[in-house]
VMD Tcl script that draws the C-alpha trace (Angstrom):
set ca {
  {20.14 -97.03 28.96}
  {16.45 -97.74 29.46}
  {13.62 -95.62 28.07}
  {9.86 -95.86 28.49}
  {7.54 -95.01 25.65}
  {3.89 -94.42 26.47}
  {1.62 -93.79 23.53}
  {-2.14 -93.41 23.16}
  {-4.02 -94.10 19.94}
  {-6.10 -91.55 18.09}
  {-9.84 -92.10 18.66}
  {-11.46 -94.84 16.59}
  {-8.15 -96.14 15.25}
  {-8.35 -99.82 16.20}
  {-8.59 -100.78 12.52}
  {-5.36 -98.86 11.76}
  {-3.64 -100.47 14.77}
  {-4.62 -103.96 13.66}
  {-3.60 -103.33 10.04}
  {-0.19 -102.03 11.16}
  {0.37 -104.53 13.98}
  {2.25 -107.20 11.97}
  {4.82 -104.63 10.80}
  {5.09 -103.23 14.35}
  {5.70 -106.68 15.86}
  {8.25 -107.48 13.16}
  {10.05 -104.20 13.95}
  {10.14 -105.07 17.65}
  {11.62 -108.47 16.90}
  {14.07 -107.25 14.25}
  {15.57 -104.40 16.27}
  {16.04 -106.41 19.48}
  {15.89 -103.44 21.86}
  {12.52 -104.15 23.48}
  {12.76 -105.27 27.11}
  {9.04 -105.22 27.96}
  {5.97 -103.99 26.18}
  {2.31 -104.35 25.50}
  {-0.90 -102.54 24.69}
  {-3.03 -100.39 26.93}
  {-6.60 -101.67 26.81}
  {-9.99 -100.11 27.45}
  {-12.89 -101.51 29.46}
  {-13.93 -103.64 26.45}
  {-10.47 -105.17 26.24}
  {-9.64 -103.35 23.00}
  {-6.15 -101.97 22.42}
  {-5.94 -98.18 22.81}
  {-2.22 -97.47 23.19}
  {1.18 -98.90 23.95}
  {3.77 -99.09 26.71}
  {7.28 -100.07 25.65}
  {10.52 -100.28 27.62}
  {13.53 -100.24 25.33}
  {17.27 -100.37 25.91}
  {19.41 -98.19 23.64}
  {22.59 -96.11 24.17}
  {21.01 -92.65 24.59}
  {18.00 -90.39 24.08}
  {18.86 -89.73 20.43}
  {18.86 -93.47 19.70}
  {15.57 -93.89 21.57}
  {13.95 -91.06 19.60}
  {15.22 -92.50 16.30}
  {13.94 -95.96 17.24}
  {10.55 -94.57 18.18}
  {10.30 -92.55 14.94}
  {10.97 -95.68 12.87}
  {8.21 -97.72 14.57}
  {5.54 -98.63 11.99}
  {2.82 -97.45 14.38}
  {4.40 -93.99 14.47}
  {4.92 -93.94 10.71}
  {1.24 -94.87 10.20}
  {0.11 -91.94 12.38}
  {-1.60 -94.18 14.95}
  {-0.86 -92.15 18.06}
  {-2.64 -89.05 19.30}
  {0.16 -88.48 21.81}
  {3.27 -90.18 23.11}
  {6.04 -89.64 25.63}
  {9.63 -90.83 25.67}
  {11.29 -90.83 29.10}
  {14.59 -92.14 30.44}
  {13.99 -94.73 33.16}
  {16.05 -96.45 35.81}
  {14.93 -99.89 36.95}
  {15.34 -100.15 40.71}
  {12.96 -102.92 41.76}
  {11.48 -106.12 40.40}
  {9.25 -107.79 42.93}
  {7.37 -110.07 40.58}
  {8.32 -112.15 37.60}
  {5.35 -112.26 35.26}
  {5.00 -115.09 32.77}
  {3.95 -114.03 29.29}
}
mol new
graphics top color blue
foreach p $ca { graphics top sphere $p radius 0.5 }
foreach p [lrange $ca 0 end-1] q [lrange $ca 1 end] { graphics top cylinder $p $q radius 0.2 }
display resetview
């Protein structure tokens, strides 16, 4: 089942994000549930939040995965949402 996580950083927390980023990226790679993700950016191009689409069996697994994310453990986010999602269209194939 797919879930979307949207999270927005606490104000003035870019330094915390950057310090925690290697552990966050390692977690994404190690767990293997990420389907698509990346940072929200502000008008200066600085990272201010995250959007992640993960695939796990159910809401409980999604919540547990989110809670174990190093960004969450570091207290980076001012707010976040976890929502079940159903993919119904894919009109473009972006290259990353």
